[in-house]
Each structure stands twice: as structure tokens, then as C-alpha cells.
Steps between C-alpha positions, in 0.01 A plus 500: 500500500840369394764651273410266209149654482622861476539674168853568382478877552391452861788261562744759367345774717518276809865424426586873480325564833693219663829641362413849630425365847826308498698811394333707776596242763859498371519881508365508856754239606783693336388824669478333843844345453642840403346668807642233731849530345488879528403474868786261568743731322391809698510306828848372422627852428356632828660218701835556328497874576410437866778244548754715313438806717474317834810578717727208580421329829868495588525878484576633849424864428192683375530657159393838635535598863436846639693590815626805677866584518659634819433858395128428505455531122308230314713305256425218259716193474467269201631150554487211257631145515875503447529877546729644766313576821466869584591574866212657689444759770155451647337707773155382612273623780279218623186506714578631845758745366795263463757624247696214349809600304650225284806558284730288289758775444569618857284805426703555187810505725371807679689613810197658665126447530214704644194299594183712480207507740265515199551313174272527197240668718502220759605534862812301589497349849761223472788420264711217367803524271639201314759435231501185289761361263421184304208435731701521823511778758826697475648797691477867410871567452465862386242636742653739757224742593130445571228732624146412598240777493282593797184290501651157440441286810676169447818360344444137413741325263743783416866601541600159636721434197674837469862448612615847390208700639640794702212739571127448560252774590199366694181698568327532835201315354689168500335262749651165407830377353576138415784352705702410189499856368859631458622145571810528280592860579449529875858608561518757220155659470384812684130553560367855515198497729265729691556532872289265715371325189448129446794502258729632773390231745543232235851621416599490866362149542686366197818695575502698177655845484249782475483879496227761522386720217624468146842419355720777371521550126712225350474271803 
């Protein structure tokens, strides 16, 4: 049956149905387009926020770093690109009981240091002490007195760059001392050792002045 054979009222009704179907298709297309645009907009905002908050690759320092100062207290350092670097004092006990002391302020220019046999609940068996300025190892100009508690067994990288070190108290527990220890203060330092100890034998071998017992107050 063709359109010419249909009555006029049926033709009108068929036209309205066709218009309705056409409007429905248009509405569906508009809705789909709107959903797609909304998705693109949300995705773009998420990408922008991620890129905006991502730290610069050229930044050399973490924005938040938790360390321990030389007193053993936890401190927080906040660094940001372009901000002045905060000098650090970091004491860490690694596996095996090695206490590594790293400072950028010569222990805050302290004249004395006592190295414990236990730090943060961990047994200390060996030690190293280093000072850095602008990334390079530099001497401890202020350090004059050092004492190591009984229980520490080895001095690794420590006291080699202490030209003004005068007095060092060594425990009987010491079993090994690096040959470069006291390298820049051999002629001025006095080691206080226990009789017949490894420290005494080491001092004799390296021709460093030593005494028994403890130094007098103010020594």
C-alpha cells in the first residue's frame, strides 16, 4: 500500500509519528553528546589537578623529611624548591649495630660528644662520624672532647678530621680501630684507655699519647 492510497487523516497521523521518532533520536543524540562532553571535562580537571600538584622533577629535596637530630629527638624538615636548605644532624643505627652520625653543622659547633652504646633501643657495635659542607667532607674544627661508652667495639670512619681534638675516652670493649682514626690530631690528642686493652696496644703501635683511667675535670 502506497501513500497515495491512504486517507488524509492516516497520512497526518503517520507524519506525526515520524516527527516524534525524529525528535526522540535528536534528544538521544543530544544527551549522548552531553554525557561525552561532561566526561571529557571531568577527566581534564583530574589531569590538571594531578599535574599541578606533582613535585618538580628538578627538586633535589623531599617536601617532608623526618630525621633525628644529634640529641636523638625526631624533627621535621620542610624543604621546597627554591627554599633555603636546613642543615641536618642525622644519627642512624643500621643492621649489625653500626651507628652512622652525619652532620652539616659540625654537631652544631659542639666542643664535646658522647657516643652511646645503645641508641633508640638498638645496640651500637661500631661508629662513624662525618661532617659535610656543600656536599664535601670537612673537618670538625670545634670538637675537642669525645667519649665512647662501654659496649662499642669498633671505630670505623671517625675522628680522622678533627684537628683540634684533645681528649678521647675509649672503653675496654673496643676491639678494632681504623688506621686513619685521629689522623689529623696524632700529636695533640690524648687517649684515655683501660690497661692491657686493645685501645692501649693500638695507641702504642701508632705512637699516640695515652693515659689510664679518666681525664680530670676540665681536661
